[in-house]
C-alpha positions as CSV (number, residue, x, y, z in Angstrom):
1,X,-23.5,-13.0,-8.0
2,X,-23.9,-9.4,-6.6
3,X,-21.6,-8.1,-3.8
4,X,-23.3,-8.2,-0.4
5,X,-23.1,-5.3,2.0
6,X,-24.7,-4.5,5.4
7,X,-25.4,-1.1,6.8
8,X,-22.5,-1.7,9.2
9,X,-20.2,-2.3,6.2
10,X,-21.1,1.0,4.6
11,X,-20.6,2.8,7.9
12,X,-17.1,1.2,8.2
13,X,-16.2,2.4,4.8
14,X,-17.3,5.9,5.7
15,X,-15.3,5.8,8.9
16,X,-12.2,4.4,7.1
17,X,-12.4,7.3,4.6
18,X,-12.3,9.7,7.5
19,X,-15.8,10.9,7.1
20,X,-17.7,12.0,10.2
21,X,-21.3,11.7,11.2
22,X,-23.1,15.0,11.5
23,X,-24.7,15.2,15.0
24,X,-26.8,12.3,16.0
25,X,-28.2,11.9,12.5
26,X,-27.2,9.5,9.8
27,X,-25.5,12.0,7.5
28,X,-21.8,11.4,6.9
29,X,-19.6,14.2,5.6
30,X,-16.0,14.2,4.5
31,X,-13.6,13.3,1.7
32,X,-14.7,10.4,-0.5
33,X,-12.5,7.7,-2.0
34,X,-11.5,10.1,-4.8
35,X,-10.5,12.9,-2.5
36,X,-13.6,15.0,-3.3
37,X,-15.8,16.3,-0.5
38,X,-18.8,14.0,-0.2
39,X,-22.1,13.8,1.8
40,X,-23.8,10.5,2.3
41,X,-27.2,10.1,3.9
42,X,-27.2,6.6,5.4
43,X,-30.5,5.7,7.1
44,X,-29.2,2.6,8.8
45,X,-31.8,0.0,9.8
46,X,-29.3,-1.8,12.0
47,X,-25.7,-2.7,11.4
48,X,-26.4,-6.3,10.5
49,X,-29.2,-5.7,7.9
50,X,-28.4,-6.2,4.3
51,X,-28.3,-3.3,1.8
52,X,-30.1,-3.9,-1.5
53,X,-27.7,-4.2,-4.4
54,X,-29.0,-1.1,-6.1
55,X,-28.7,1.0,-3.0
56,X,-25.2,-0.3,-2.4
57,X,-24.3,0.7,-5.9
58,X,-25.7,4.2,-5.3
59,X,-23.6,4.4,-2.0
60,X,-20.5,3.4,-3.9
61,X,-21.1,6.1,-6.5
62,X,-21.8,8.7,-3.8
63,X,-18.5,7.8,-2.0
64,X,-16.5,8.2,-5.2
65,X,-15.8,4.6,-6.0
66,X,-15.7,3.7,-9.7
67,X,-17.7,0.5,-9.1
68,X,-19.4,-1.6,-6.5
69,X,-16.5,-4.0,-6.8
70,X,-14.0,-1.3,-6.0
71,X,-15.9,-0.5,-2.8
72,X,-16.0,-4.2,-2.0
73,X,-12.2,-4.5,-2.4
74,X,-11.7,-1.4,-0.2
75,X,-13.9,-3.0,2.5
76,X,-12.1,-6.3,2.2
77,X,-8.7,-4.6,2.8
78,X,-10.1,-3.2,6.0
79,X,-10.8,-6.6,7.5
């Protein structure tokens, strides 16, 4: 069963990593999970809407996580 994320979850991960939103847009900039500067374009369609598994996998890779499961565990520790 794939891991389920919402756009709000992805934004929480970005915020927890210390990334900041650029202006009023949906571009997050800052250090990723691996300590490398990252830029993530998150076109949120509402905090409660589900993110497709392939898109969530791409977000995890862009944020420096080794896998989708690693990002899920990171989010789980935030709760």
